C-alpha positions as CSV (number, residue, x, y, z in Angstrom):
1,M,-21.7,-12.5,-121.8
2,K,-18.7,-14.2,-120.2
3,W,-17.7,-11.0,-118.3
4,R,-20.8,-10.9,-116.1
5,P,-19.5,-13.5,-113.5
6,Y,-16.2,-11.5,-113.2
7,L,-18.2,-8.3,-112.5
8,L,-20.1,-9.9,-109.7
9,V,-16.9,-11.2,-108.1
10,F,-15.3,-7.7,-108.4
11,L,-18.3,-6.0,-106.7
12,F,-18.3,-8.6,-103.9
13,L,-14.7,-8.0,-103.2
14,L,-15.2,-4.2,-103.3
15,I,-18.0,-4.5,-100.7
16,L,-15.8,-6.6,-98.5
17,I,-13.0,-4.0,-98.7
18,V,-15.3,-1.1,-97.9
19,I,-16.7,-3.0,-94.8
20,G,-13.2,-3.8,-93.6
21,I,-12.1,-0.2,-93.9
22,A,-15.2,1.0,-92.0
23,Y,-14.6,-1.6,-89.2
24,Y,-11.0,-0.7,-88.6
25,S,-11.8,3.0,-88.7
26,G,-14.4,2.6,-86.0
27,K,-12.1,0.5,-83.8
28,S,-9.3,3.1,-84.0
29,Q,-11.7,5.8,-82.8
30,G,-12.9,3.6,-79.9
31,L,-9.3,3.0,-78.8
32,A,-8.5,6.7,-78.9
33,T,-11.6,7.5,-76.7
34,E,-10.6,4.8,-74.2
35,R,-7.1,6.2,-74.0
36,E,-8.6,9.6,-73.2
37,N,-10.8,8.1,-70.5
38,V,-7.9,6.2,-69.0
39,N,-5.8,9.4,-69.0
40,V,-8.5,11.3,-67.2
41,D,-8.9,8.5,-64.6
42,T,-5.2,8.3,-64.0
43,T,-5.0,12.0,-63.4
44,A,-7.9,11.7,-60.9
45,I,-6.2,8.8,-59.0
46,T,-2.9,10.6,-58.9
47,S,-4.6,13.7,-57.5
48,T,-6.4,11.5,-54.9
49,N,-3.1,9.9,-53.8
50,A,-1.5,13.3,-53.4
51,Q,-4.3,14.2,-51.0
52,E,-4.0,10.9,-49.1
53,K,-0.3,11.6,-48.4
54,L,-1.3,14.5,-46.1
55,K,-1.8,12.6,-42.8
56,F,-4.3,13.7,-40.2
57,V,-3.4,13.5,-36.5
58,N,-5.3,14.1,-33.3
59,T,-3.7,16.8,-31.2
60,E,-4.3,19.0,-28.1
61,T,-3.0,22.4,-27.3
62,V,-0.9,22.4,-24.2
63,E,-2.3,24.2,-21.2
64,L,0.0,23.8,-18.1
65,Q,-2.0,23.2,-15.0
66,T,-1.7,22.1,-11.3
67,Y,-3.1,18.6,-10.7
68,A,-4.2,17.3,-7.3
69,I,-3.2,13.6,-7.4
70,E,-5.2,10.8,-5.9
71,I,-3.5,7.5,-5.6
72,E,-5.5,4.3,-5.5
73,A,-4.1,1.1,-4.0
74,L,-5.6,-2.1,-2.7
75,G,-4.5,-3.4,0.7
76,R,-5.4,-5.8,3.5
77,V,-6.7,-4.8,6.9
78,S,-4.5,-5.9,9.8
79,S,-4.3,-5.0,13.5
80,T,-1.6,-2.5,14.6
81,Q,-1.3,-4.7,17.8
82,A,-0.9,-8.4,17.1
83,I,0.6,-10.1,20.1
84,S,1.7,-13.7,20.7
85,V,1.1,-14.3,24.4
86,M,3.6,-16.8,25.9
87,A,4.0,-18.3,29.4
88,E,6.8,-16.7,31.3
89,V,6.5,-19.2,34.2
90,Q,5.9,-22.9,34.7
91,G,2.6,-24.5,35.9
92,A,-0.8,-25.8,35.0
93,L,-3.0,-23.5,32.9
94,L,-6.1,-22.2,34.6
95,A,-9.2,-20.7,33.1
96,G,-9.7,-16.9,33.1
97,N,-12.7,-14.7,32.4
98,V,-12.9,-15.8,28.7
99,P,-12.5,-19.2,27.1
100,I,-9.1,-19.9,25.6
101,K,-10.6,-20.6,22.1
102,K,-10.0,-19.1,18.7
103,G,-12.5,-16.3,17.9
104,T,-13.2,-15.4,21.5
105,S,-13.5,-11.6,22.0
106,F,-12.4,-9.9,25.3
107,T,-12.2,-6.4,26.8
108,K,-9.3,-4.6,28.3
109,G,-8.6,-5.8,31.9
110,Q,-10.2,-9.2,31.7
111,V,-8.2,-12.2,32.8
112,L,-7.3,-14.2,29.7
113,F,-5.8,-17.1,31.6
114,S,-3.7,-17.8,34.7
115,I,-1.1,-20.3,35.8
116,N,-1.2,-22.2,39.1
117,S,0.9,-20.1,41.5
118,N,0.4,-21.9,44.8
119,D,4.0,-22.9,45.1
120,A,5.3,-19.4,44.2
121,S,2.9,-17.8,46.7
122,L,4.1,-20.0,49.5
123,L,7.7,-19.4,48.7
124,I,7.2,-15.6,48.9
125,A,5.4,-16.1,52.2
126,A,8.4,-18.0,53.5
127,R,10.8,-15.3,52.4
128,K,8.7,-12.6,54.0
129,S,8.8,-14.5,57.3
130,N,12.6,-14.6,57.0
131,F,12.6,-10.9,56.2
132,L,10.5,-10.1,59.3
133,T,13.0,-12.1,61.4
134,L,15.9,-9.9,60.0
135,L,14.0,-6.7,60.8
136,A,13.1,-7.9,64.3
137,N,16.7,-8.6,65.1
138,I,17.9,-5.2,63.7
139,L,15.3,-2.9,65.2
140,P,16.8,-2.9,68.7
141,D,20.2,-1.8,67.2
142,I,18.4,1.0,65.2
143,K,16.6,2.2,68.4
144,V,20.0,2.4,70.3
145,D,22.3,3.7,67.6
146,Y,19.9,5.6,65.3
147,P,17.0,6.7,67.5
148,A,15.9,9.3,64.9
149,H,15.1,6.6,62.4
150,Y,13.6,4.0,64.7
151,E,9.9,5.1,64.4
152,V,10.1,5.0,60.6
153,W,11.6,1.5,60.5
154,N,9.3,0.2,63.3
155,M,6.3,1.4,61.2
156,F,7.7,-0.3,58.2
157,F,7.9,-3.5,60.2
158,D,4.3,-3.2,61.4
159,N,3.0,-2.6,57.8
160,I,4.3,-5.8,56.3
161,D,1.4,-8.1,55.5
162,M,1.9,-11.7,54.6
163,D,-0.9,-11.6,52.0
164,R,0.1,-8.3,50.4
165,P,3.1,-6.9,48.6
166,L,5.9,-5.4,50.6
167,P,5.4,-1.6,51.4
168,P,8.0,0.8,50.1
169,I,11.3,0.7,52.1
170,P,12.0,3.9,54.1
171,P,14.4,6.4,52.6
172,L,18.1,5.6,53.4
173,V,19.2,9.1,54.4
174,S,22.0,7.9,56.7
175,S,25.0,6.3,55.2
176,K,25.9,4.6,58.5
177,L,22.4,3.1,58.7
178,K,22.6,2.0,55.1
179,T,25.8,0.2,55.9
180,L,24.2,-1.5,58.9
181,L,21.2,-2.7,56.8
182,A,23.4,-3.9,54.0
183,S,25.7,-5.9,56.3
184,R,22.7,-7.6,57.9
185,S,21.3,-8.6,54.3
186,V,18.2,-6.5,54.9
187,L,18.4,-4.7,51.6
188,S,19.2,-7.8,49.5
189,E,16.4,-9.8,51.0
190,Y,13.9,-6.9,50.5
191,Y,14.7,-6.6,46.8
192,S,14.7,-10.3,46.3
193,I,11.2,-10.5,47.6
194,K,10.2,-7.6,45.4
195,A,11.5,-9.5,42.4
196,D,9.5,-12.6,43.4
197,Q,6.4,-10.5,43.7
198,V,7.0,-9.3,40.1
199,R,7.4,-12.9,39.0
200,L,4.2,-13.8,40.8
201,S,2.3,-11.2,38.8
202,K,3.2,-13.2,35.6
203,Y,1.1,-16.1,36.7
204,T,-2.0,-14.0,35.8
205,I,-2.4,-12.6,32.2
206,T,-4.9,-9.8,31.7
207,A,-6.0,-8.3,28.4
208,P,-4.0,-5.2,27.5
209,F,-6.7,-4.0,25.1
210,N,-10.1,-4.8,23.5
211,G,-9.5,-7.6,21.1
212,T,-9.9,-11.1,19.8
213,I,-8.1,-14.4,20.1
214,V,-7.0,-15.5,16.6
215,D,-5.1,-18.6,17.6
216,A,-5.1,-20.9,20.6
217,F,-2.2,-23.4,21.1
218,T,-3.2,-25.1,24.3
219,D,-6.2,-25.6,26.7
220,V,-7.0,-25.4,30.3
221,G,-5.3,-28.0,32.5
222,A,-2.2,-28.3,30.3
223,V,1.2,-27.7,31.9
224,V,3.1,-24.8,30.2
225,N,6.7,-23.9,30.4
226,P,8.5,-20.6,30.1
227,G,8.4,-19.6,26.4
228,S,5.4,-21.8,25.5
229,P,3.0,-20.0,23.2
230,V,-0.6,-20.0,24.6
231,I,-2.6,-17.7,22.4
232,N,-2.3,-15.0,19.7
233,I,-4.4,-11.9,20.1
234,I,-5.1,-8.8,18.1
235,N,-6.4,-5.3,19.0
236,S,-9.8,-5.1,17.2
237,D,-10.0,-1.3,17.7
238,A,-6.6,-0.4,16.2
239,L,-6.6,-1.4,12.5
240,E,-4.6,-0.3,9.5
241,V,-4.3,-1.1,5.8
242,E,-1.0,-1.9,4.2
243,C,-1.1,-0.6,0.6
244,Q,1.4,-1.4,-2.1
245,V,2.1,1.8,-4.1
246,K,4.2,2.2,-7.2
247,M,7.6,3.7,-6.6
248,D,7.0,6.7,-8.8
249,E,3.7,7.4,-7.1
250,A,4.8,6.8,-3.5
251,K,7.1,9.9,-3.6
252,W,4.1,12.1,-3.7
253,V,2.5,10.6,-0.6
254,Q,3.2,12.4,2.7
255,I,2.7,11.0,6.2
256,G,-0.5,12.4,7.6
257,A,-2.3,12.5,4.2
258,K,-6.0,11.8,4.3
259,S,-7.5,8.7,2.7
260,V,-10.9,7.2,1.9
261,L,-11.1,3.4,2.3
262,T,-13.9,1.5,0.4
263,D,-14.9,-2.1,0.1
264,D,-16.7,-3.9,-2.7
265,Q,-20.1,-3.0,-1.2
266,D,-19.3,0.7,-1.5
267,N,-19.0,1.1,2.3
268,S,-16.4,3.7,3.2
269,W,-14.2,4.7,6.1
270,L,-11.9,7.6,6.8
271,G,-8.2,6.9,7.1
272,K,-4.8,8.7,7.5
273,V,-1.3,7.7,6.3
274,R,0.6,6.8,9.5
275,R,3.8,5.2,8.1
276,K,5.6,5.0,4.8
277,G,8.1,2.3,4.1
278,Q,11.6,3.4,3.2
279,Y,12.2,0.2,1.3
280,L,11.0,-1.6,-1.8
281,N,9.0,-4.8,-1.8
282,P,11.0,-7.2,-3.9
283,N,7.9,-9.2,-5.0
284,T,5.7,-6.3,-6.1
285,Q,8.4,-3.7,-6.8
286,S,6.3,-1.2,-4.8
287,V,6.6,0.8,-1.6
288,P,4.4,-0.2,1.4
289,I,2.2,2.6,2.8
290,F,0.2,2.1,6.0
291,V,-3.1,3.8,6.3
292,E,-4.7,3.9,9.8
293,L,-8.5,3.4,10.0
294,L,-10.0,6.5,11.8
295,S,-13.7,5.8,11.8
296,S,-15.4,2.5,12.7
297,E,-19.1,3.2,12.4
298,K,-19.3,0.2,10.1
299,K,-17.6,-2.9,11.2
300,V,-14.2,-3.7,9.7
301,F,-12.6,-7.1,10.1
302,N,-9.0,-8.1,10.2
303,G,-8.1,-9.6,6.9
304,M,-10.5,-7.6,4.7
305,Y,-9.3,-6.0,1.5
306,L,-10.1,-2.3,1.1
307,L,-9.3,0.1,-1.7
308,S,-7.5,3.1,-0.4
309,T,-7.8,6.5,-2.2
310,I,-5.0,8.7,-0.9
311,E,-4.8,12.4,-1.3
312,A,-1.2,13.0,-2.5
313,D,0.7,16.2,-3.2
314,S,-0.3,18.5,-6.1
315,I,1.9,18.7,-9.2
316,S,2.2,22.1,-10.9
317,N,3.1,23.0,-14.5
318,V,2.2,19.7,-16.1
319,F,0.0,18.5,-18.9
320,E,-2.0,15.3,-19.1
321,I,-1.9,13.1,-22.2
322,P,-2.8,9.5,-23.0
323,R,0.0,7.2,-22.0
324,S,-0.1,5.7,-25.5
325,A,1.1,9.1,-27.0
326,L,4.5,8.6,-25.4
327,L,7.1,7.2,-27.9
328,G,7.7,3.7,-26.6
329,N,9.9,3.6,-23.4
330,I,11.5,7.0,-24.0
331,A,10.4,10.3,-22.6
332,K,9.4,11.9,-26.0
333,V,6.3,12.9,-27.8
334,Y,5.4,14.3,-31.2
335,V,4.5,18.0,-31.5
336,V,3.3,19.8,-34.6
337,R,5.0,23.1,-35.5
338,D,3.9,24.8,-38.7
339,S,2.2,21.6,-39.9
340,I,5.5,19.7,-39.5
341,L,5.7,16.6,-37.2
342,T,8.7,16.9,-34.8
343,K,9.9,14.8,-31.8
344,Q,10.1,16.6,-28.5
345,S,11.8,15.4,-25.3
346,V,9.6,15.8,-22.2
347,D,9.7,15.1,-18.4
348,V,7.5,12.2,-17.5
349,V,6.4,13.3,-14.0
350,L,3.8,10.6,-13.3
351,L,2.6,7.5,-15.1
352,R,-0.9,6.1,-14.6
353,D,-2.6,3.1,-16.2
354,E,-3.9,5.1,-19.1
355,M,-2.7,8.7,-18.7
356,A,0.6,10.4,-18.1
357,L,1.5,13.8,-16.6
358,I,4.4,15.4,-18.5
359,G,6.4,18.6,-18.2
360,G,8.9,20.3,-20.3
361,L,6.4,21.8,-22.8
362,D,5.3,25.3,-23.1
363,S,1.7,26.4,-23.1
364,G,0.3,26.8,-26.6
365,E,2.3,24.0,-28.1
366,V,0.4,21.4,-30.1
367,V,1.1,17.9,-29.0
368,V,0.0,14.6,-30.7
369,V,-2.3,12.6,-28.4
370,E,-2.5,9.3,-30.3
371,P,0.0,6.6,-31.4
372,L,1.0,7.1,-35.0
373,V,1.7,4.4,-37.6
374,N,5.0,4.7,-39.5
375,P,5.5,8.4,-38.6
376,K,8.5,10.3,-40.0
377,D,10.3,13.3,-38.7
378,N,9.5,16.5,-40.6
379,M,6.5,14.9,-42.1
380,K,3.7,17.3,-43.1
381,V,0.5,16.6,-41.3
382,A,-2.9,18.1,-40.8
383,T,-4.1,18.5,-37.2
384,I,-7.5,17.5,-35.7
385,E,-7.9,19.3,-32.3
386,K,-9.6,17.1,-29.7
């Protein structure tokens, strides 16, 4: 029975062959199924990518309107009357009705300070005496040669008081009498004394308005010379705010426009635009606009910072969009027409911090109101109306 071992080896090999065939057949079917699944997934992904290529953009439909503009600008309060008071004559400084100290308040008409005028007063008195002598010498000639004018000139002579200013000189209706008075130096002496009287008034300085002393450069007892600064004063009842307004916004502000001024404590005051600078501030590249404070129920101090909200002109036929929707530094936006993205030139009427007023579009147009990433002209988009 020598063939029996060979039979066993044959059967063993046959079994191995059958198992191998079965294994490779199953693996082939698995690969085919996997390929089918991969084909299905690829189709789905391709379909998804096709949908993702359709970009969605936020848009608004243009409705042209008229906008009432309010311009906000921060400014500092200052007095419309800030005066540096200087000495016009020489002498020792004397006290007035208020101390010559920084921060002192005063009212209109009070004596701020005076300068010793004894010498000037005595000189005027001496000149008046000489003038009376001239008149006394000429009155007899007037009585003889011009009797019709004697009573007037005699009354003028009697009304001259050494302690009071000269009275008005009688009218010079006669040319011959005028010649006589001029030849005797009566007229020149009269007007010289009047000039000295005006100069004497400069020895006493009175307050021209209600205000405050903001600087004091000397004190009582010091000797001052003509041109020496004594004090700086401001009118505390006449205040204004200087606002720096952007050049493109300033053109909409008119003189006389109303304004509301507020501080950081929400206190408010009424104001009105009084002046508008016709020049550009080189530091801020803005136009100065001066708003006068009209109401003073709540105290306002020189040097405060107030926010001014100015009622400017209205702008018609414009549309408001976010400033970021503008294409860089050019006056263009994207509009959507028949689902196609297109660039459109516009008129940028006014730029604010976050918004822009534009013109040049027709009502009903669809404008993109957001910045786009990698946009292309004629790109097909889907709109989302805000």
